[in-house]
N, C-alpha and C positions, 0 to 999 in steps of 0.2 A: 844563217845562225853563226854566231861567233862565240866561242867559249861556252857552248851549251845554253846560251840565253838568246831569246828572241831579239832581233834587231828592232822590232817595233814595240814600243812601250805601250802598256795598257791592254795588251792582248790576253793577258792571263796565261797561266801555265796549266797545261793538261797533257796527258800522253798523246804523242803524235800518232795519227792513224796511218796505216800503210796500205799498199795495193790490195793485200788480202782482205783488209777491212772494207775497202771500196767494193770489191767483187762480192763479198758477203752481203753488203748492203743492197747491191743490185739484185741479188737473189731474193732477199727479203721483199723488196719492191715487186719483183716479178711474181712471187708467190701471193703477195697481198692483193695485187691487181689481176689475178688470174682470170677473173670474169670481166675485166675492163682493161684489156691490153693496150688500149689507146693511151691511158694514163702512164703506163710504163714506157711506152714508146715516146710520149711527150717528155718524160723525164730524161730519157736518153738523148733526145733531140736538144733539150736545154743544155745538158752537159757537153754535147758535141759543139753546140754554138758557142759556149763559153771557151772551150778548148781552141776553137778556130778563131777566137777573138771577135766574133760577130756580135757578142754581147759582153758587157763588162761584169765584174764581180757583183756589183750592186744589183744590176738587172737579173743576173743569174739567181741570186738569193731571193729577190722579189718574185721571180717566176716560180721557183720551187715552193716558196711560201704559199703562193696562190694555188698551185697545183695540189699541194698536200694539205690544204686548209682543213682543219678539224681532225687531222690524223696525228694525234699526239705522239705515238710511238715512232711513226715514220719521220716526223719533224725532229724528234729527239735523236734519231739515228743520223739524220743529215747534219745535225749540229756537231756531231763527232768530228766532222771534217772542217769545221769553222773555228776561228779563234773565238774566245769567250766574248769579245766585244761585238762580234757580228752574229752571234747565235740568234736564231728565231725564237722569240718568246711568246708569240701569239698562238699558243696551242689551241685555244678555244674559240678562235674567230670562226663565226658561222659562214655558210656558203654565200650569203648575200651581203656580208659586211666588208668594209674596206680593209685592206692590208696596210700595216704601218709602212711608211716609206722613209723613216729616219735612220737609215743605215750609213755607217761610216765606211769608207773604202780603205781597207788595210790588206796587208799580205795575208793570203789564206793558204792553209795546208792543202786545201782542195786543189789548188793550182798544180801542185806537184803530183797529186794522186790522179789527176785527170790528164796526165801527159800522154797517155795512150788512148787511141780512139776506142770507143765502146761500140760494139756491133749490136744492132737491134736483133733480138732473137727471132727465129722463124719457127714454125711449128714442127719442122723436121730435125731441129738440132736442140741440144741441151746446153746448159751453161757450164 
């Protein structure tokens, strides 16, 4: 960022999320999937794969979109970490329907937020 403006045109402007926002979102996910911890663990694995550059931004967003399919509030929360141009807009895609794949690759605020590894929770520790 130079002079308070995004160096990538067309991303739209919105408040930048910070690490506290990222950890709060992880807590929301963990609480939401308390009966299906595999989904939470899958989300963490996607984020760790992205951070380790095993998947690119495009694939990260597609995998999260697929994982959270039909969960409007969770998708909306994830969008907080994306520039406007990359936000997931398929809130109502059903479990058997295809996920849109027309995502542009642009610089994402999530890259900075995911700079630290996220540990998968165990039953003996709390967040």
